[in-house]
C-alpha positions as CSV (number, residue, x, y, z in Angstrom):
1,V,-30.4,-48.4,7.5
2,S,-27.7,-48.4,9.6
3,V,-25.9,-51.2,11.1
4,P,-23.3,-51.5,13.8
5,D,-19.8,-51.2,13.2
6,M,-18.1,-55.1,14.4
7,G,-14.6,-54.0,14.7
8,A,-12.3,-53.6,17.8
9,I,-13.0,-49.7,17.1
10,E,-16.5,-48.4,16.0
11,Y,-15.8,-46.0,13.1
12,I,-17.3,-42.6,13.9
13,P,-17.2,-40.1,10.9
14,P,-15.9,-37.3,11.3
15,A,-18.6,-33.6,11.9
16,P,-19.7,-32.4,8.5
17,S,-17.8,-29.9,7.1
18,G,-18.3,-25.6,8.4
19,T,-19.9,-26.7,11.7
20,G,-17.2,-25.8,14.0
21,D,-17.9,-29.4,15.7
22,L,-14.1,-30.7,16.6
23,T,-14.4,-32.3,19.4
24,G,-17.3,-34.5,17.6
25,D,-19.7,-34.4,20.3
26,G,-23.0,-33.2,18.5
27,I,-23.1,-29.5,20.1
28,L,-21.3,-26.7,19.6
29,N,-19.5,-25.1,22.1
30,V,-16.6,-23.4,24.6
31,I,-14.3,-26.8,24.1
32,D,-14.6,-26.3,20.3
33,I,-12.9,-22.3,20.1
34,I,-10.7,-23.6,22.6
35,Q,-9.4,-26.5,20.5
36,A,-9.7,-23.9,16.9
37,V,-7.9,-21.4,19.0
38,D,-5.2,-23.7,19.7
39,I,-5.3,-24.9,16.0
40,I,-4.8,-21.1,15.0
41,L,-1.9,-20.3,17.7
42,G,0.3,-23.0,16.2
43,N,-0.2,-25.2,20.2
44,V,-1.6,-28.0,17.9
45,T,-1.6,-29.0,14.2
46,P,-4.6,-29.8,12.7
47,T,-5.8,-32.3,10.7
48,D,-7.3,-31.7,7.4
49,D,-10.7,-32.7,8.5
50,Q,-10.6,-30.5,11.4
51,I,-10.3,-27.2,9.1
52,L,-12.8,-28.3,7.5
53,I,-15.1,-28.4,10.1
54,A,-14.5,-25.1,12.1
55,D,-13.7,-23.5,9.1
56,I,-16.9,-21.7,9.7
57,N,-17.4,-19.2,6.6
58,G,-15.7,-21.2,4.4
59,D,-12.8,-18.8,2.6
60,G,-10.7,-22.7,3.0
61,T,-8.9,-20.8,6.3
62,L,-9.1,-21.3,10.4
63,D,-9.6,-17.8,11.2
64,V,-10.2,-15.1,14.0
65,I,-13.7,-15.0,11.8
66,D,-14.4,-18.0,11.8
67,I,-14.1,-17.8,16.1
68,I,-16.2,-14.8,15.8
69,Q,-18.9,-17.0,14.2
70,M,-18.3,-19.5,16.6
71,V,-19.2,-17.3,19.1
72,E,-22.1,-16.0,17.6
73,I,-23.8,-19.6,16.9
74,I,-23.9,-20.4,20.5
75,L,-25.2,-16.4,21.8
76,E,-27.9,-16.7,19.5
């Protein structure tokens, strides 16, 4: 049974590993890809959770292969 978090800031758990949903909105879309590209290019310092979430192929790194797989998932 799920109960609401009564704190001042509600806890929102991170997206599951390998889903690519970096925004945490439950949808894999181009905004998630843009965030992943920013991480790859070094424009954003990622958290460990973000690397796990964006690592679609599960090889432990976020790279262009993960971006390609995100695009393929979106286009399916």
